[in-house]
Each structure stands twice: as structure tokens, then as C-alpha cells.
TORMI-919560 format. One record per residue: residue number from 1; residue in one letter; x, y, z of N, C-alpha, C in turn. Coordinates in steps of 0.02 Angstrom, whole numbers, plus 32768, in hexadecimal, padded with zeros to 4 digits. Layout:
N
<n: NUM; res: a; n_c1: X; n_c2: Y; n_c3: Z; ca_c1: X; ca_c2: Y; ca_c3: Z; c_c1: X; c_c2: Y; c_c3: Z> .
...
# end
This chain:
73
<n: 1; res: m; n_c1: 241E; n_c2: 7678; n_c3: D00F; ca_c1: 2456; ca_c2: 76A6; ca_c3: D002; c_c1: 2439; c_c2: 76ED; c_c3: CFFE> .
<n: 2; res: s; n_c1: 2456; n_c2: 771B; n_c3: D024; ca_c1: 2441; ca_c2: 7761; ca_c3: D020; c_c1: 246F; c_c2: 7786; c_c3: CFF1> .
<n: 3; res: t; n_c1: 2458; n_c2: 77BE; n_c3: CFD8; ca_c1: 247E; ca_c2: 77E4; ca_c3: CFA7; c_c1: 248D; c_c2: 782A; c_c3: CFC1> .
<n: 4; res: v; n_c1: 24CA; n_c2: 783F; n_c3: CFB8; ca_c1: 24DF; ca_c2: 7883; ca_c3: CFC8; c_c1: 2501; c_c2: 789F; c_c3: CF8A> .
<n: 5; res: e; n_c1: 24EE; n_c2: 78DA; n_c3: CF76; ca_c1: 250C; ca_c2: 78F8; ca_c3: CF3B; c_c1: 252C; c_c2: 793B; c_c3: CF4D> .
<n: 6; res: f; n_c1: 2569; n_c2: 7945; n_c3: CF35; ca_c1: 258B; ca_c2: 7984; ca_c3: CF41; c_c1: 25C0; c_c2: 798E; c_c3: CF0B> .
<n: 7; res: q; n_c1: 25D7; n_c2: 79CC; n_c3: CF04; ca_c1: 260F; ca_c2: 79DB; ca_c3: CED8; c_c1: 264D; c_c2: 79DE; c_c3: CF03> .
<n: 8; res: a; n_c1: 2684; n_c2: 79C4; n_c3: CEE9; ca_c1: 26C1; ca_c2: 79C3; ca_c3: CF10; c_c1: 26FC; c_c2: 79D4; c_c3: CEE4> .
<n: 9; res: k; n_c1: 2730; n_c2: 79EC; n_c3: CF03; ca_c1: 276F; ca_c2: 79F9; ca_c3: CEE0; c_c1: 279A; c_c2: 79BB; c_c3: CEE3> .
<n: 10; res: v; n_c1: 27C4; n_c2: 79B3; n_c3: CEB0; ca_c1: 27F5; ca_c2: 797D; ca_c3: CEB0; c_c1: 2839; c_c2: 799E; c_c3: CEBA> .
<n: 11; res: e; n_c1: 285C; n_c2: 798B; n_c3: CEEF; ca_c1: 289D; ca_c2: 79A7; ca_c3: CEFF; c_c1: 28D1; c_c2: 796F; c_c3: CEFE> .
<n: 12; res: n; n_c1: 28FE; n_c2: 7973; n_c3: CECE; ca_c1: 2932; ca_c2: 793F; ca_c3: CEC6; c_c1: 2914; c_c2: 78F9; c_c3: CEC1> .
<n: 13; res: g; n_c1: 28DD; n_c2: 78F3; n_c3: CE9A; ca_c1: 28BD; ca_c2: 78B3; ca_c3: CE8F; c_c1: 2890; c_c2: 789B; c_c3: CEC8> .
<n: 14; res: v; n_c1: 2885; n_c2: 78C5; n_c3: CEFB; ca_c1: 285C; ca_c2: 78B2; ca_c3: CF34; c_c1: 281C; c_c2: 78DC; c_c3: CF33> .
<n: 15; res: i; n_c1: 27E3; n_c2: 78BB; n_c3: CF39; ca_c1: 27A3; ca_c2: 78DE; ca_c3: CF3C; c_c1: 279A; c_c2: 78F9; c_c3: CF82> .
<n: 16; res: v; n_c1: 2790; n_c2: 793A; n_c3: CF88; ca_c1: 2789; ca_c2: 795A; ca_c3: CFC9; c_c1: 273E; c_c2: 795D; c_c3: CFDA> .
<n: 17; res: i; n_c1: 272A; n_c2: 7938; n_c3: D00E; ca_c1: 26E4; ca_c2: 7935; ca_c3: D022; c_c1: 26D4; c_c2: 7974; c_c3: D04B> .
<n: 18; res: p; n_c1: 269F; n_c2: 7999; n_c3: D038; ca_c1: 268D; ca_c2: 79D4; ca_c3: D05E; c_c1: 2680; c_c2: 79C4; c_c3: D0A8> .
<n: 19; res: e; n_c1: 2692; n_c2: 79F2; n_c3: D0D3; ca_c1: 268C; ca_c2: 79E8; ca_c3: D11B; c_c1: 2647; c_c2: 79D1; c_c3: D131> .
<n: 20; res: e; n_c1: 2612; n_c2: 79EC; n_c3: D112; ca_c1: 25CE; ca_c2: 79DB; ca_c3: D128; c_c1: 25BC; c_c2: 7992; c_c3: D11C> .
<n: 21; res: y; n_c1: 25E2; n_c2: 796E; n_c3: D0F3; ca_c1: 25D5; ca_c2: 7927; ca_c3: D0E6; c_c1: 2607; c_c2: 78F9; c_c3: D108> .
<n: 22; res: q; n_c1: 263D; n_c2: 7913; n_c3: D121; ca_c1: 2671; ca_c2: 78E8; ca_c3: D13D; c_c1: 2658; c_c2: 78BF; c_c3: D178> .
<n: 23; res: q; n_c1: 2631; n_c2: 78DB; n_c3: D1A5; ca_c1: 2618; ca_c2: 78B7; ca_c3: D1DF; c_c1: 25EC; c_c2: 787D; c_c3: D1CB> .
<n: 24; res: e; n_c1: 25C3; n_c2: 7886; n_c3: D196; ca_c1: 2597; ca_c2: 7850; ca_c3: D17E; c_c1: 25BF; c_c2: 7814; c_c3: D166> .
<n: 25; res: l; n_c1: 25FC; n_c2: 781F; n_c3: D14F; ca_c1: 2623; ca_c2: 77E9; ca_c3: D131; c_c1: 2656; c_c2: 77CA; c_c3: D15F> .
<n: 26; res: v; n_c1: 2659; n_c2: 77E0; n_c3: D19E; ca_c1: 268B; ca_c2: 77C7; ca_c3: D1CD; c_c1: 2685; c_c2: 777C; c_c3: D1D7> .
<n: 27; res: e; n_c1: 2649; n_c2: 7762; n_c3: D1DF; ca_c1: 263F; ca_c2: 771B; ca_c3: D1EE; c_c1: 262D; c_c2: 76F2; c_c3: D1B0> .
<n: 28; res: v; n_c1: 2632; n_c2: 770F; n_c3: D175; ca_c1: 2622; ca_c2: 76EC; ca_c3: D137; c_c1: 2661; c_c2: 76C9; c_c3: D11E> .
<n: 29; res: s; n_c1: 265C; n_c2: 7689; n_c3: D10E; ca_c1: 2697; ca_c2: 7664; ca_c3: D0F7; c_c1: 269F; c_c2: 7665; c_c3: D0AB> .
<n: 30; res: t; n_c1: 2668; n_c2: 766B; n_c3: D087; ca_c1: 266B; ca_c2: 766A; ca_c3: D03E; c_c1: 263B; c_c2: 769E; c_c3: D021> .
<n: 31; res: v; n_c1: 2651; n_c2: 76C1; n_c3: CFED; ca_c1: 2626; ca_c2: 76F0; ca_c3: CFCA; c_c1: 262A; c_c2: 76E2; c_c3: CF7F> .
<n: 32; res: k; n_c1: 25F8; n_c2: 76F6; n_c3: CF5B; ca_c1: 25F8; ca_c2: 76F1; ca_c3: CF12; c_c1: 2604; c_c2: 7737; c_c3: CEF7> .
<n: 33; res: i; n_c1: 2634; n_c2: 773F; n_c3: CECC; ca_c1: 2646; ca_c2: 7781; ca_c3: CEB2; c_c1: 2636; c_c2: 7783; c_c3: CE67> .
<n: 34; res: v; n_c1: 2614; n_c2: 77B8; n_c3: CE53; ca_c1: 2608; ca_c2: 77C6; ca_c3: CE0C; c_c1: 2626; c_c2: 780B; c_c3: CE00> .
<n: 35; res: v; n_c1: 2651; n_c2: 7810; n_c3: CDCE; ca_c1: 2674; ca_c2: 784F; ca_c3: CDC2; c_c1: 265B; c_c2: 786F; c_c3: CD81> .
<n: 36; res: f; n_c1: 2646; n_c2: 78AE; n_c3: CD86; ca_c1: 2635; ca_c2: 78D6; ca_c3: CD4C; c_c1: 266A; c_c2: 790C; c_c3: CD46> .
<n: 37; res: k; n_c1: 2696; n_c2: 7905; n_c3: CD16; ca_c1: 26CE; ca_c2: 7934; ca_c3: CD0F; c_c1: 26B5; c_c2: 7975; c_c3: CCF0> .
<n: 38; res: q; n_c1: 26D0; n_c2: 79AD; n_c3: CD09; ca_c1: 26C2; ca_c2: 79EE; ca_c3: CCED; c_c1: 2701; c_c2: 7A06; c_c3: CCCA> .
<n: 39; res: s; n_c1: 26F7; n_c2: 7A2D; n_c3: CC95; ca_c1: 2731; ca_c2: 7A49; ca_c3: CC73; c_c1: 2750; c_c2: 7A7E; c_c3: CC9F> .
<n: 40; res: q; n_c1: 278E; n_c2: 7A91; n_c3: CC90; ca_c1: 27B1; ca_c2: 7AC4; ca_c3: CCB7; c_c1: 278A; c_c2: 7B06; c_c3: CCB6> .
<n: 41; res: k; n_c1: 276A; n_c2: 7B16; n_c3: CC7D; ca_c1: 2744; ca_c2: 7B55; ca_c3: CC79; c_c1: 270B; c_c2: 7B54; c_c3: CCAC> .
<n: 42; res: q; n_c1: 26E8; n_c2: 7B1C; n_c3: CCB2; ca_c1: 26B2; ca_c2: 7B18; ca_c3: CCE2; c_c1: 26CD; c_c2: 7B1A; c_c3: CD29> .
<n: 43; res: d; n_c1: 2707; n_c2: 7AFC; n_c3: CD35; ca_c1: 2725; ca_c2: 7AFF; ca_c3: CD78; c_c1: 2733; c_c2: 7B46; c_c3: CD8D> .
<n: 44; res: v; n_c1: 274D; n_c2: 7B6F; n_c3: CD5E; ca_c1: 275B; ca_c2: 7BB5; ca_c3: CD6D; c_c1: 271A; c_c2: 7BD9; c_c3: CD7F> .
<n: 45; res: q; n_c1: 26E4; n_c2: 7BCC; n_c3: CD59; ca_c1: 26A4; ca_c2: 7BEB; ca_c3: CD67; c_c1: 268B; c_c2: 7BD5; c_c3: CDAB> .
<n: 46; res: f; n_c1: 2692; n_c2: 7B95; n_c3: CDBC; ca_c1: 267E; ca_c2: 7B7A; ca_c3: CDFC; c_c1: 26A4; c_c2: 7B9D; c_c3: CE34> .
<n: 47; res: d; n_c1: 26E5; n_c2: 7BA7; n_c3: CE2B; ca_c1: 270E; ca_c2: 7BC8; ca_c3: CE5D; c_c1: 26F8; c_c2: 7C11; c_c3: CE67> .
<n: 48; res: i; n_c1: 26E8; n_c2: 7C33; n_c3: CE30; ca_c1: 26D2; ca_c2: 7C78; ca_c3: CE34; c_c1: 2690; c_c2: 7C7C; c_c3: CE5A> .
<n: 49; res: m; n_c1: 2661; n_c2: 7C4F; n_c3: CE4B; ca_c1: 2620; ca_c2: 7C4F; ca_c3: CE6D; c_c1: 2628; c_c2: 7C40; c_c3: CEB7> .
<n: 50; res: n; n_c1: 2654; n_c2: 7C12; n_c3: CEC8; ca_c1: 2661; ca_c2: 7C04; ca_c3: CF0F; c_c1: 267D; c_c2: 7C41; c_c3: CF32> .
<n: 51; res: e; n_c1: 26AC; n_c2: 7C62; n_c3: CF12; ca_c1: 26CB; ca_c2: 7C9D; ca_c3: CF30; c_c1: 2697; c_c2: 7CD4; c_c3: CF39> .
<n: 52; res: l; n_c1: 266C; n_c2: 7CDF; n_c3: CF07; ca_c1: 2639; ca_c2: 7D13; ca_c3: CF0D; c_c1: 2606; c_c2: 7D01; c_c3: CF43> .
<n: 53; res: a; n_c1: 25F7; n_c2: 7CC1; n_c3: CF4B; ca_c1: 25C8; ca_c2: 7CAC; ca_c3: CF7F; c_c1: 25E6; c_c2: 7CBA; c_c3: CFC4> .
<n: 54; res: q; n_c1: 2627; n_c2: 7CB1; n_c3: CFCB; ca_c1: 2649; ca_c2: 7CBD; ca_c3: D00B; c_c1: 2655; c_c2: 7D07; c_c3: D018> .
<n: 55; res: k; n_c1: 2665; n_c2: 7D2C; n_c3: CFE2; ca_c1: 2676; ca_c2: 7D73; ca_c3: CFE8; c_c1: 2650; c_c2: 7D9B; c_c3: CFB4> .
<n: 56; res: p; n_c1: 2610; n_c2: 7DAA; n_c3: CFC0; ca_c1: 25E8; ca_c2: 7DCF; ca_c3: CF8F; c_c1: 2607; c_c2: 7E14; c_c3: CF80> .
<n: 57; res: v; n_c1: 25FE; n_c2: 7E2A; n_c3: CF43; ca_c1: 2618; ca_c2: 7E6A; ca_c3: CF2D; c_c1: 25E1; c_c2: 7E9E; c_c3: CF34> .
<n: 58; res: s; n_c1: 25EF; n_c2: 7ED5; n_c3: CF55; ca_c1: 25BF; ca_c2: 7F0C; ca_c3: CF5C; c_c1: 25C5; c_c2: 7F3A; c_c3: CF20> .
<n: 59; res: v; n_c1: 258C; n_c2: 7F4E; n_c3: CF06; ca_c1: 258A; ca_c2: 7F7C; ca_c3: CECD; c_c1: 2568; c_c2: 7FBC; c_c3: CEE5> .
<n: 60; res: p; n_c1: 258C; n_c2: 7FF4; n_c3: CEE0; ca_c1: 256E; ca_c2: 8033; ca_c3: CEF7; c_c1: 252B; c_c2: 8041; c_c3: CED4> .
<n: 61; res: g; n_c1: 24FA; n_c2: 8055; n_c3: CEFB; ca_c1: 24B8; ca_c2: 8066; ca_c3: CEDF; c_c1: 2489; c_c2: 802A; c_c3: CEDA> .
<n: 62; res: i; n_c1: 24A1; n_c2: 7FEE; n_c3: CEE7; ca_c1: 2476; ca_c2: 7FB3; ca_c3: CEE6; c_c1: 2475; c_c2: 7F94; c_c3: CF2B> .
<n: 63; res: r; n_c1: 2439; n_c2: 7F8F; n_c3: CF47; ca_c1: 2431; ca_c2: 7F73; ca_c3: CF8A; c_c1: 242F; c_c2: 7F28; c_c3: CF86> .
<n: 64; res: s; n_c1: 2458; n_c2: 7F06; n_c3: CFAE; ca_c1: 2455; ca_c2: 7EBD; ca_c3: CFAF; c_c1: 241A; c_c2: 7EA6; c_c3: CFD9> .
<n: 65; res: i; n_c1: 23FE; n_c2: 7E6C; n_c3: CFC7; ca_c1: 23C5; ca_c2: 7E52; ca_c3: CFEC; c_c1: 23D8; c_c2: 7E0D; c_c3: D008> .
<n: 66; res: t; n_c1: 23B4; n_c2: 7DFB; n_c3: D03D; ca_c1: 23C1; ca_c2: 7DB9; ca_c3: D05B; c_c1: 239D; c_c2: 7D84; c_c3: D033> .
<n: 67; res: r; n_c1: 23AE; n_c2: 7D46; n_c3: D03F; ca_c1: 238E; ca_c2: 7D0D; ca_c3: D01D; c_c1: 2342; c_c2: 7D0E; c_c3: D02B> .
<n: 68; res: e; n_c1: 232F; n_c2: 7D1E; n_c3: D069; ca_c1: 22E8; ca_c2: 7D1F; ca_c3: D07C; c_c1: 22C4; c_c2: 7D55; c_c3: D054> .
<n: 69; res: e; n_c1: 22E2; n_c2: 7D91; n_c3: D04E; ca_c1: 22C3; ca_c2: 7DC6; ca_c3: D028; c_c1: 22BA; c_c2: 7DB3; c_c3: CFDF> .
<n: 70; res: m; n_c1: 22EC; n_c2: 7D90; n_c3: CFC3; ca_c1: 22E9; ca_c2: 7D7C; ca_c3: CF7E; c_c1: 22AF; c_c2: 7D4B; c_c3: CF73> .
<n: 71; res: h; n_c1: 22A5; n_c2: 7D1C; n_c3: CFA1; ca_c1: 2270; ca_c2: 7CEB; ca_c3: CF99; c_c1: 222B; c_c2: 7D08; c_c3: CFA5> .
<n: 72; res: e; n_c1: 2227; n_c2: 7D40; n_c3: CFCA; ca_c1: 21E7; ca_c2: 7D61; ca_c3: CFD5; c_c1: 21CD; c_c2: 7D81; c_c3: CF95> .
<n: 73; res: q; n_c1: 21FA; n_c2: 7D96; n_c3: CF69; ca_c1: 21E5; ca_c2: 7DB9; ca_c3: CF2C; c_c1: 21CC; c_c2: 7D89; c_c3: CEFC> .
# end
């Protein structure tokens, strides 16, 4: 059994599998699910972090760096 771990949203009681894992599960007939529930406060923080990752905020006077530049330091 191989293991894949990801965070997912629950919409109307349905776990939404992220697109990058959907193809892996097309031919799988059975999966084992373990659920770690997060409080609503953590969900809001998760949503904010996702939004910032997708749409970074520019701050005047501060130069943004790429992931590669960050790891070089």
C-alpha cells in the first residue's frame, strides 16, 4: 500500500481531492481515509495562507525574492 498525504476541503460533506492526486486515484478501487479535523479558526488561517500563496502581497520598499534566492541564503 502506498501513501499519499494532502490537505483537502470538505464541501457539502464531500472531500475534494486536489487535482494533482486525482489521476493517481482513477484506477484505485479502495482507499483508506484518516481524517484530522481542524477547527474553524485553523481553516480560516489555511484559507488565508492559500490565498497569499496564490496572490502574494507586494509591500512598498521590500523586494520580493524567489524560492531559489531564499534557499541560497
